C-alpha positions as CSV (number, residue, x, y, z in Angstrom):
1,M,-16.0,-32.1,21.1
2,A,-13.0,-30.3,19.6
3,I,-13.5,-27.6,16.2
4,I,-10.5,-27.4,14.2
5,L,-10.2,-24.8,11.3
6,G,-7.5,-26.0,9.1
7,I,-5.9,-23.9,6.3
8,E,-4.1,-25.1,3.2
9,S,-1.9,-22.5,1.0
10,S,1.3,-25.2,0.1
11,C,0.8,-24.1,-4.0
12,D,-2.0,-22.8,-5.8
13,D,-5.0,-23.5,-4.0
14,T,-6.5,-21.5,-0.7
15,S,-8.8,-23.9,1.1
16,A,-10.3,-23.6,4.5
17,A,-12.1,-26.5,6.5
18,I,-14.1,-27.0,9.5
19,C,-13.6,-30.1,11.6
20,V,-16.4,-31.2,14.1
21,D,-15.2,-33.9,16.6
22,G,-13.6,-35.4,13.4
23,K,-16.0,-34.7,11.1
24,I,-16.0,-32.3,8.4
25,R,-18.4,-29.9,8.3
26,S,-17.1,-27.4,5.3
27,N,-14.3,-27.5,3.0
28,I,-13.9,-24.4,1.4
29,I,-11.1,-24.2,-2.2
30,A,-10.4,-21.5,-4.1
31,S,-8.5,-22.3,-7.1
32,Q,-6.2,-19.8,-8.9
33,V,-6.7,-19.4,-13.0
34,V,-3.9,-16.7,-13.5
35,H,-1.5,-19.8,-13.7
36,Q,-2.9,-21.0,-17.1
37,N,-1.4,-18.2,-18.8
38,Y,2.1,-19.5,-17.8
39,G,1.7,-23.0,-18.4
40,G,2.8,-23.7,-14.9
41,V,2.5,-22.6,-11.3
42,I,4.3,-18.9,-10.8
43,P,4.9,-18.8,-7.1
44,E,5.0,-15.1,-6.7
45,L,1.5,-15.0,-8.5
46,A,0.5,-17.8,-5.8
47,S,1.4,-16.2,-2.9
48,R,-0.3,-12.9,-4.2
49,V,-3.6,-14.5,-4.8
50,H,-3.3,-16.7,-1.5
51,Q,-3.7,-13.1,0.1
52,Q,-6.7,-12.2,-1.6
53,N,-8.3,-15.6,-1.2
54,I,-7.6,-16.9,2.4
55,I,-10.0,-14.4,4.5
56,P,-13.1,-15.0,2.1
57,A,-12.1,-18.8,2.3
58,V,-11.9,-18.6,6.1
59,H,-15.0,-16.9,6.4
60,Q,-16.8,-18.9,4.1
61,A,-15.9,-22.1,5.7
62,I,-16.9,-20.7,9.4
63,S,-20.3,-19.9,7.8
64,D,-21.0,-23.4,5.8
65,A,-20.0,-25.1,8.9
66,K,-22.8,-23.2,10.9
67,I,-20.2,-22.5,14.0
68,H,-19.3,-18.9,15.2
69,K,-15.3,-18.4,15.2
70,N,-15.5,-18.4,18.9
71,E,-16.3,-21.6,19.0
72,I,-12.9,-23.0,17.2
73,D,-10.6,-25.0,19.6
74,A,-7.7,-24.9,17.2
75,V,-6.1,-23.9,14.5
76,A,-4.2,-26.4,12.1
77,F,-2.1,-25.3,9.1
78,T,0.1,-26.7,6.8
79,R,3.5,-25.9,7.2
80,G,5.3,-27.9,4.5
81,P,6.7,-29.0,2.2
82,G,5.1,-26.4,-1.0
83,L,6.0,-22.8,-2.1
84,L,7.6,-20.8,0.5
85,G,5.7,-17.7,-0.3
86,S,2.5,-19.5,-0.6
87,L,3.2,-21.3,2.6
88,L,4.0,-18.2,4.6
89,V,0.5,-16.6,3.4
90,G,-1.5,-19.9,5.4
91,T,1.2,-19.8,8.2
92,S,1.1,-16.1,8.7
93,F,-2.7,-15.9,9.1
94,A,-2.9,-19.1,11.1
95,K,-0.4,-17.5,13.7
96,A,-2.6,-14.3,13.8
97,F,-6.0,-15.7,13.9
98,A,-4.8,-18.1,16.6
99,L,-2.9,-15.1,18.4
100,A,-6.4,-12.8,18.4
101,N,-8.6,-16.0,19.5
102,G,-6.3,-17.3,21.9
103,L,-6.1,-20.5,20.4
104,P,-3.3,-23.3,20.5
105,L,-1.8,-23.8,16.8
106,I,-1.1,-27.4,15.2
107,E,1.7,-27.8,12.2
108,V,0.6,-30.5,9.6
109,N,2.7,-31.8,7.4
110,H,1.1,-31.7,4.0
111,M,2.0,-35.2,2.3
112,Q,1.1,-36.6,5.7
113,A,-2.5,-35.1,5.5
114,H,-3.0,-36.5,2.2
115,I,-2.9,-39.7,3.5
116,L,-4.8,-38.6,6.7
117,A,-7.7,-37.7,3.9
118,H,-8.6,-41.3,4.0
119,F,-10.0,-40.8,7.8
120,I,-12.6,-38.4,6.8
121,A,-14.6,-41.4,5.4
122,D,-16.9,-43.4,7.3
123,E,-14.7,-46.6,6.3
124,K,-11.3,-45.8,7.4
125,P,-8.1,-48.0,6.9
126,S,-7.1,-49.9,9.6
127,F,-3.0,-50.3,10.1
128,P,-0.6,-51.4,8.6
129,F,-1.5,-50.1,5.4
130,L,0.1,-48.8,2.3
131,C,-0.7,-45.9,0.7
132,L,0.4,-44.8,-2.9
133,T,1.0,-40.6,-2.7
134,V,1.0,-39.2,-6.4
135,S,1.0,-35.5,-7.1
136,G,2.7,-32.9,-8.9
137,G,5.9,-32.8,-6.8
138,H,5.7,-36.0,-5.0
139,T,5.5,-39.5,-5.6
140,Q,5.9,-42.3,-2.8
141,I,5.0,-45.4,-1.5
142,V,4.3,-44.9,2.2
143,L,3.9,-47.5,4.7
144,V,1.6,-46.1,7.3
145,R,1.5,-47.8,10.8
146,D,-0.1,-45.1,12.8
147,H,-1.7,-42.0,12.2
148,F,1.8,-40.1,12.5
149,D,4.2,-43.1,11.9
150,M,5.1,-43.3,8.6
151,E,7.8,-44.2,6.7
152,I,8.5,-43.7,3.0
153,V,9.5,-47.0,1.4
154,G,9.7,-45.7,-2.1
155,Q,9.9,-42.3,-4.0
156,T,10.6,-40.8,-7.3
157,T,14.5,-40.0,-8.1
158,D,13.6,-37.3,-10.6
159,D,10.2,-36.2,-11.8
160,A,6.8,-37.0,-10.1
161,A,4.0,-39.1,-11.6
162,G,2.0,-35.6,-11.9
163,E,5.0,-33.7,-13.5
164,A,5.0,-36.7,-16.2
165,F,1.5,-35.9,-16.6
166,D,1.8,-32.5,-17.2
167,K,5.2,-32.1,-19.4
168,T,3.5,-34.8,-21.4
169,A,0.3,-32.4,-21.7
170,K,2.8,-29.7,-22.8
171,L,5.0,-31.8,-25.6
172,L,1.0,-32.1,-26.9
173,G,0.1,-28.8,-26.8
174,L,-2.3,-28.9,-24.5
175,P,-2.8,-25.8,-21.8
176,Y,-2.1,-26.1,-18.0
177,P,-3.1,-28.4,-16.1
178,G,-2.2,-30.7,-18.7
179,G,-3.1,-33.8,-16.2
180,P,-6.8,-33.6,-16.1
181,L,-7.1,-33.4,-20.1
182,I,-4.8,-36.3,-20.8
183,D,-7.2,-38.4,-18.3
184,K,-10.2,-36.8,-20.0
185,Y,-8.4,-37.7,-23.7
186,A,-7.2,-41.0,-22.8
187,Q,-10.8,-42.4,-22.0
188,Q,-11.8,-41.7,-26.1
189,G,-8.4,-43.4,-26.8
190,N,-6.6,-46.9,-27.2
191,K,-3.9,-47.4,-24.5
192,F,-2.5,-50.1,-26.6
193,A,-2.1,-48.1,-29.6
194,F,1.5,-47.1,-28.9
195,K,3.9,-48.3,-26.5
196,F,6.5,-46.5,-24.2
197,P,9.2,-47.9,-22.0
198,E,9.3,-48.9,-18.2
199,P,12.0,-47.7,-16.5
200,Q,13.8,-50.6,-14.6
201,I,14.7,-49.0,-11.4
202,Q,15.9,-51.2,-8.6
203,G,13.8,-51.6,-5.1
204,L,10.4,-49.5,-4.7
205,D,11.8,-46.0,-6.1
206,F,10.2,-44.7,-9.2
207,S,11.9,-42.6,-12.5
208,F,9.8,-40.6,-14.8
209,S,12.1,-38.7,-16.7
210,G,13.3,-41.1,-19.0
211,L,9.6,-41.8,-19.7
212,K,9.4,-37.9,-20.3
213,T,12.3,-38.1,-23.1
214,S,11.0,-40.9,-24.7
215,I,7.9,-39.4,-25.3
216,M,9.5,-36.1,-26.5
217,Y,11.8,-38.0,-29.3
218,F,8.3,-40.0,-30.2
219,V,6.3,-36.5,-30.9
220,R,9.6,-35.1,-32.5
221,D,10.1,-37.8,-34.8
222,R,6.3,-38.4,-35.6
223,L,6.3,-34.8,-36.4
224,K,8.4,-34.9,-38.7
225,E,6.7,-37.9,-40.9
226,D,3.4,-36.1,-40.5
227,Q,2.6,-32.6,-39.4
228,D,-1.3,-33.8,-38.5
229,F,0.0,-36.6,-36.2
230,L,-0.7,-35.3,-32.9
231,K,-3.7,-33.5,-34.2
232,N,-4.9,-37.4,-35.7
233,N,-3.7,-39.4,-32.7
234,L,-4.5,-37.2,-29.8
235,F,-6.6,-39.5,-27.6
236,D,-4.5,-42.9,-28.3
237,I,-1.0,-41.0,-27.4
238,C,-3.0,-39.9,-24.0
239,A,-4.4,-43.2,-23.6
240,S,-0.8,-44.8,-24.2
241,V,0.8,-42.7,-22.3
242,Q,-1.7,-42.9,-19.2
243,E,-1.3,-46.6,-19.3
244,R,2.3,-46.5,-19.2
245,I,2.3,-44.3,-16.2
246,I,-0.2,-46.3,-14.3
247,S,1.5,-49.7,-14.9
248,I,4.9,-48.1,-13.3
249,L,2.7,-47.0,-10.5
250,L,1.0,-50.2,-10.1
251,N,3.8,-52.2,-10.5
252,K,6.1,-50.8,-7.9
253,L,2.9,-50.9,-5.6
254,K,2.2,-54.9,-6.3
255,K,5.8,-55.4,-5.2
256,A,5.9,-53.5,-2.1
257,S,2.7,-55.2,-1.1
258,E,4.0,-58.5,-1.4
259,Q,7.6,-57.1,0.1
260,Y,5.8,-55.9,3.8
261,N,2.8,-58.5,3.3
262,I,0.0,-55.8,3.2
263,Q,-3.1,-55.9,1.7
264,S,-4.7,-52.8,2.6
265,I,-3.8,-50.4,-0.1
266,A,-4.5,-46.8,-0.5
267,I,-3.8,-43.9,-2.9
268,A,-4.1,-40.1,-2.2
269,G,-3.0,-36.9,-3.7
270,G,-4.1,-35.1,-6.9
271,V,-3.0,-37.8,-9.4
272,S,-5.2,-40.2,-7.1
273,A,-8.1,-38.1,-9.2
274,N,-6.9,-39.9,-12.2
275,S,-9.8,-41.9,-13.4
276,G,-7.6,-44.6,-15.0
277,L,-5.7,-45.0,-12.0
278,R,-8.7,-45.1,-9.9
279,A,-10.0,-48.2,-12.3
280,A,-7.0,-50.0,-12.7
281,L,-6.6,-50.1,-8.7
282,N,-10.1,-51.4,-8.1
283,D,-9.8,-53.9,-11.3
284,S,-6.3,-55.3,-9.5
285,A,-7.7,-55.6,-6.3
286,P,-9.5,-58.9,-6.5
287,D,-6.6,-60.9,-7.9
288,L,-4.5,-59.4,-5.4
289,N,-6.3,-60.0,-2.1
290,W,-6.7,-56.4,-1.9
291,K,-8.6,-54.1,0.4
292,V,-8.4,-50.7,-1.5
293,Y,-9.1,-47.5,-0.5
294,I,-9.8,-44.5,-2.7
295,P,-10.0,-40.9,-1.3
296,K,-13.4,-38.4,-2.7
297,F,-12.3,-36.6,-5.5
298,E,-12.7,-33.4,-3.5
299,Y,-10.3,-34.8,-1.3
300,C,-7.4,-35.7,-3.5
301,T,-6.3,-32.1,-4.7
302,D,-5.0,-30.0,-1.9
303,N,-7.6,-28.9,0.1
304,A,-8.4,-27.9,3.8
305,A,-10.1,-30.7,5.0
306,M,-7.4,-33.1,4.9
307,I,-5.3,-30.4,7.5
308,A,-8.2,-30.1,9.7
309,I,-8.5,-33.8,10.0
310,A,-4.8,-34.3,10.7
311,G,-5.4,-31.4,13.3
312,H,-7.9,-33.2,14.9
313,Y,-5.9,-36.2,15.5
314,K,-3.0,-34.1,16.5
315,F,-5.5,-32.2,18.8
316,L,-6.5,-35.5,20.4
317,K,-2.8,-35.6,21.6
318,Q,-2.3,-32.0,22.5
319,D,0.4,-31.6,19.8
320,F,0.7,-28.1,19.5
321,V,3.1,-25.7,18.5
322,G,4.2,-21.8,19.1
323,Q,3.7,-18.6,17.6
324,D,7.9,-18.8,17.1
325,I,7.1,-21.5,14.0
326,A,7.9,-20.7,10.9
327,P,6.9,-22.5,7.3
328,M,9.4,-25.0,5.8
329,A,8.9,-25.4,2.1
330,R,11.2,-28.8,1.9
331,M,9.9,-30.3,5.2
332,Q,10.3,-34.0,5.9
333,F,8.2,-36.6,7.1
């Protein structure tokens, strides 16, 4: 029975988790509020707060799991991709903890871990399946043949879906992080109130920069006509923007499903917590004969549980790394 300590520090959430024989016993997430003052994540501040949070997070994860640190069999950590300074904190702690306790190290790709979060649940997807991974920095359609046999078959050529949400929120004068606020306000608006263009991108790739520009011009022109336009139409704007982003994502996912003849469909990443996307995916499933897998909210955003479960499967393969390992900000699949 393997006990894995998972460490996640790729961006602005410090997280630690304990996985016991493939089951998550604890998952502690320390979020950073300092970035709200700047409208986005400040890398230097993020790394400093990680230094403050990581030891308490690990201590709490071990305590909540009701184990002793001497029972841990391996340390899994996020090697990349992410902010280099943030990754350095998690990597350094993992290496030091492993060295001090004579434990093997397991490197984990953050984006693969988002997909493997589906294996935390009792109902696990069967191979092969397609996973739409959507976050602030990534938008990908991934063909998953096995736990670590994954191929990106479509991805964004510019902004990610999460960026489209956050940048739109900024245009609307909403505080950071704006994506969850758009989701909240969209539930009270008319998604057909305003029409925004859908980019015509070949294949399975995405583009959101054009949509962002169209929203910017839309807001500018309407404010010229009515300075209270945003205040009076905020819910409808949020609903209409969210509807377009979701339609872009699902149309590509449908195309990928047809191209690869796969009906097992999963979503992952921070934007997979969006209630509109989750509802649209469930609503589409019967007509498309899809078997849909949606992670629990706590496993959508950055968390160490997904790192620990990835570490579990790597531990079974005895896939370890040495103390000379270094983080990679642009780590690929």
